[in-house]
N, C-alpha and C positions, 0 to 999 in steps of 0.2 A: 504494500500500500504506500502511495506517495505521501510524504510529509508535507503539511501545509505551512506556509509562512505566516506566523502570527505576529501581529504588530499591536503594541500596547497603546494606551491613550496618549502617551508622550511621543508616539511616532517611531519608537525604537523597537527593533525586533526582540521578541521575548527569548528567542533562541537563534544563535548565529550559525548553527551547524549547517543548515540548508543553504543560506546565502554564501557561506565560505565554500561549500561543496560546489556551488554554481560557478564561483570564480575559478576554482581549481580545474573545472572542466572546460573553461574557455580555451579556444584554439590559439594560444599565444606562444608560438614556437621561438621564444627568445632565450638565448643562452644566459645563464645567471639569474633567471627570474626566480622568484620565491614562492611560486604557486604551491609547491609541496610542503612548504614550511608555514603557510598562513595560519593554520590552526595552532601550531606551536607558538608563533608570535603572539597570537591573540591570548592564549592561555598564560603566557609569560607576563603580558601586560596586566592581566587580572591578578596573577600571583603577587605581583609587586604593588598592587593597588595604585597604579599610576592614574592620576586624575588630570585630565586635560580635555579641552573642548575644541581646540584648534591645533592642527598638526601640519608640518611641512614634510613631504616626501621629497628629499633633496635630489635623489638620482632615481627618478620614477621608472625609467625603462619600459617594461611591459605594462606598467600601471596596476599590477595585481595587488601590491601592498596598499596603494592609494585606494583601490576599491575596497579592501578590507576595512580601512579607516572610514570609508564612506558608509559602509553598511553598519559600522559601529555607531553611526550618528554624528561623526565628527565633521567639522568644517575643514576641508582639505585644500592645501596649496601643493599642487603636484608640479615638480620641475625636472627638466632634463636639458642638458646642453645639446644633445642631438635633436634636431627638429623632427626626425622620424619618430622618436620616442615621445616627444612633446605632443604629436598628433594623437597618439594613443590616449594620453591623459585628457586631451580636449574631447575626443570622441566618446570615451567611456567613463570619464570621471567628472569633468566639468559639465558634460551633457546632462541637462535636466530632464531628458525624456524625448528628445527629438529623434524621429525615425527617418528612414530613407523611403521615399515613395517609389512605386513601381515605374512611374514615368521617368524619374531621375535615373533609375537603373537602366531602363530601356535606352535612354539617351546616351548614357556613358558607354554602354556595351555595343549598341547597334548603330549609332550615328557615325558615319564615315566622314571624319573631319578633314576638309580640304586644306586646313591651315596647320595640320599636325607637323611637329618637328621630327627630327631624326636622331635625337641624342642617344637613345638606347641602341638603335641600329649602328650608329657611328662608333660607339664605344664598347658595346657588349655582344655584338653578333659573333656566333660561333664560326670558327675558321672554315669549317666545311660548307658553310652557307654563303661565303663571301665571294665576290668577284676576284679574279686573280691578283690584282694589284691593290685591293682594298686592305687596309690594316686597321685593327681595333686593339684597344688596350686589354680586353678580357674576352674569354670564350664562355659565355654564360647562357645565351638564348638562341633559339632558332629564329629564322627570318620571320615566320608568322608571329612568334611571340614578341619580337621587336616591334613589328607593326602594331600589334594589339596594345602593347605598353605605351608606345608613342602616341597612339590615337586616344587611348584612355586619358593620358595626361593632358592632351589638348582639350578634350571634352570637359574635363574638370574645370579648367580655366574658363571655358565658354559657358558652361552651365552656371557657374558662380557669377560670370560676367553679366549674364542675363538679369540677375537680381540687382547687380550694381547699376546696370542701365535703368532698371525699373525705378530704383531709388532716385536717380538723377532726373528722370522724366517727372516723377512725382514732385520733386523740389521745383522743377521748372514750371509745372502747372500751378503750384502754390504761389509762385511769384506773379504769374500772369493773372490768375483768377482772384487773388486776394488784394489786388491793388486798391488803394483808396481813390475816391473821386471818379468812380465809373469803371464798370467791368468792360472787358473786351467783348464787344458785340457788334455785329454788322450794322446795327442801326445807330451806333454812337460814333461820332467823330472824337476819338480819344484825345487827340492833341488839343482840339478846340475846347473840349470839356476841361482839360487840365488848365488851360489858360483862363477859362472862366472861373474855376475854383481858386486860382492864384490871385485873380483880381479881387475876389471876395474875402479870401482867408490868407493871403500872402503876408510876408514879413512887414510890409508897409501899412497893413490894415489893422484896425483896432480889434478885429475878431481873428487875429492870427491863429492859425492851426499849425501845431508843431509838426504835423506830418509833412507839410510842405517844407522842403529843405532836408528832410530825412530820407524820403523815398526818391526825390528828384533833385537834380542839380539846378543851377540858376536858369538853365535853358530848358527846364522841364524834361530832361532825359532821365529815364528810370535808372537808378543805381543797381543794375541787374547783378553785377558781380557780388556786391555786398549781400543782397537779399537772397540770392540763390544759395550762397554759402550758409546763411543763417537757417534757411528752411531745410537744407540738407542736414545740417547739424542737429536741428530739432527732430528730424525724422530718425536720425541715428540714436539720439538720446532715448527715444521711445523704444529702441531695440536693445538697450544695454543689458537687460536682465537675462536674455536668452541668446541673442545674436545667432539666430538659426542658420544663417549661411556659413558662418565660421564653423559651427558644429557640424553641418552637413559636409563641408569641404574636408574637415578632418576625418569624418566617417568614411568618405569616399577613398581618401588616400590610405587611411589605416586598414580598411578592408583589402585594398589592393596589396599593401605590404604583407598582410598575413597570408594572402593567396600566393604571393611569390615565394615566401618562406616555406609554406607547406609543401609546395610542389618542387622546390629547388634545394631544400635543406636536406641533402642525403649524404653529404660527405663530412658534416660537422663543421665547426667554425675554423678548423685548421686546414680546410681545403683551400690552399693557396692564400691563407690568411683571411678568408671571407666565409660568411655563413652560406653563401650560394655556391653550390658545387660547380665544377667545370662541366660544360655541356655534355661532352662525350661520356663522362662518368655518370652524370645524372640520367641520360637517356638509357644507359645500360643497367641502371640500378633496378633491383627487383620491384621496388614500389611502382616504377613506371611501366615495367613489363606487365605487371598485374593489371594496371589501368588499361593497357592496350588489349589485354584478353577480355576484360569486362565489356569493353565497347565494341568488340569484334571488328575493330578498325585499327590496324597497326600504326598507331600514332601515339607518341609519348610526350607530345607537347602539352604545355599548360592548357587546361580546358576552361577558357573564360566563360563560355556560354553553353557548354556541353556539345557533344558531337552531333546530336540531332535536335538542336534547339531552334532551328530556323522556323520562322513563322508558318511556312507552308507545311511543316511537319508537326505543328502543334506544340513545339517545345517552348520552354520558358527561359528567357534570357536571365542570366545571373545565377543559374544553378551551379555552374562550375565555379563561380566566385565564392559560393557559400557565404553569402552576406550574413553578417552577424552583428550583434550589438549587446549591450547590457542595459537597455533602456526601458524594458517592459515593466520593471518594478520601480515604483516611486521611492527612491531611497531618501532617507532623511539626511540633513547636512547640506551645506552650501560649499561649492568647490570652484577652484580656479586653477588653470594650468598656465605655466610660464616656461619660456625657452631661454634660460639665462645661465651664465657661469655661476656656480653655486656661491662663491664668495661675494660676487656682485649682488646676488639676490639677498643674501643674509644681511648685507649692509643697506638694502633698500628700505625706505621708511615704512612701506606697507607690509613688510615681512615681520609682523607681530603675531607670533604663535606661542602656544604653551609647550609644544613638544616638537622635536625634529627627529625624523628617521633617516639615518645615513646608510645607504647601501652602495658605497662607491665601488669602482673597479678594484679588484683585490691586488692589482699590481702585476707588472711584467707585460710583455707583448701579448700574452694570452688574454689580457683584459683591455686591449686597445679597441674599444667598441666602435670608434669612428671608422677604423679600417674594417672591422668585422662586418659592419653594416654600411659599408661604403656605397653599395648600389642604392639603398633606400635613401641615403642623404643626397646623393647626386641626382637621383630621379626627381626629387622634389624641386631642386634648384636648376636642373639641367646645366650643371657646372661640375668641373672636376673637384674632388674632395680637397685637394691641396690649394684650391683657389677660394675656398669658403672661409670667410673671415672668422667665424666662431670656432672652426676647427683648427685653423692655423694658429689662432691665438691661445686656445686652451685645450685642444684635443689630446695633448700628451701629458697634462698635469698629473694624472693619476696612473701613469704607465711605468715610466722608468723609476728605479729605486732612488736615483739621484734627486729627482724632482718631487718624488711622492711625499716625503716627510715635510718639506717646506710648504707644499700645497695643502697638506693635511693640517698643519699648524695654522696657516692663514685661515683655513676654513673654520676651525674650532674657535679661533680668536674672534672671528666675525659672528660666531653663534653664542657668545657669552651671555647675551641678553635672554636666551631661551632657557627656561627652567629645566626641561627634561630632554636628555639626549639618548637616542637609541642607535646602536651601531651593529650592522651585520658584517661579520667576517668569518673566515674559516681557518683551519690550521695550515693552509698553504698561502696565506696572505703576505703582504709586503714585509711584515714583521710578525714576530710571535704575538699571540693574543695577550700575554701578560705585559709585554712591552707597550702595546697599544693602550691597555688599561692604565698602565702607570703614567702615560702621557695625559690621559683624561683626568687622573687624580690631581694634576696640577691646576685643574679648573673647577672640578666638582668635588663636593665633600663625600658623597656616597657613590661608589662604583662597584657594580656587581656583574659577574659573568655567568650567563646561563647557557647551557648546552641545548640547542634546539633539536639536533639530530646527530647522534654519534656515528651513524652508518649511512651518511649521505653519499650517493654515487653520482659522479660526473661522467656521463657516458661519452662525452665528446672530447675529453682531454687527450692531448697528443701522445703523451708518454705514459698514460695511465690506463690499465686494463679495465674492463667492464666490472670486475669484481673488487677493484681497489676502492677504498672508501675514505671519506674525510669527515671531520666533525664541523658542524655549523654552529656558530655562537651568536648570541645577542648580548651586547654589552649595554647595561643600563647605567647611566650617569645622571645624577641629579643633586 
């Protein structure tokens, strides 16, 4: 029998077992995510009776821990330096319940965009699909996949652009239709009417109306630039609470990211330093061979809209994408996502929280997430990773042992105003767990180390067998 979600009068779940289980089952194929440890984290928070209403998830990644805090009824500030990870937090944490419509999915998957670029094809096309003289940096996708990915990216911009254009048109209409001294109408000579009103209510008259001189210049020309901007800003202010197009845009890109990782993550994050496997190895992998058998059509390419999803065959676009979300339940708590370097965020005036959860990279090249998720980051910007300002500036802060400790100290110095600190590390981190705890004792009176899992397996480690295990810790400092 299925367990029902029970919500008390205060809007908080009476039991978090089911919500946590739902988060654990989300298809978030991110290395280093804490889905398997969520219940242990939750129980440790209860064990130490940690009282907080607002929390910062400083390195949100897959956003699974942010979702845990959200179902606990906390106000969550979810942050990540990687824009691709930030999109997860926007789509599934900040999102107040906005879903994707069938029309949006149809447009993204079926519209053949004449303005689509070729960034994926130019940089990620597999060697066996290229023309003889064409060179690419990586061998990741088939020609069909490149076309689909480039087209999808163009459609996202155009779809969101439609709404931006609509906002502009609405502001334009507001300027025209809400003018004082006569509406635009075929039966009215607008300029003549303005002159008449100026004669009766202009600055030189005793009945001066302040609107003359605010809306029009001395020659009675409408100050369109000023009032268009005002009405556009007014309309945007009315959208501050939910910003549906921002949420939808994040949903579109986050779903596409999960789709790519599910279909292409078959060699682990050490496959040439990326989460996406080399094309030849991916197409030969058992997972893709099984897919070919199931469809009775020997193709192992990513299935954006399923093999027989054409309208003439009665198929449904989007089946291959496996669109998903976490929006069908109205979670308590108010959430915000940010895309900032963590020290900059901690020093920002608005970063006023009771608790911060740190799950930084554990150190070494194995934790260089900007490289591991290179494709996702480049896909968003259509630029090389090395040319992205946020990556070139801070992408290596928590990678090399030489820079790690100084970055770590800068971070906790900036977090001194936050009462409760939670740190996730394991026994293979940049330093021993006791060394890290001793650093924290210089800032906090109480520091405790809790073992979340003594037998945690990292299946994707380069030099570690499937049976080799690690211990995962949560350090509580307050």
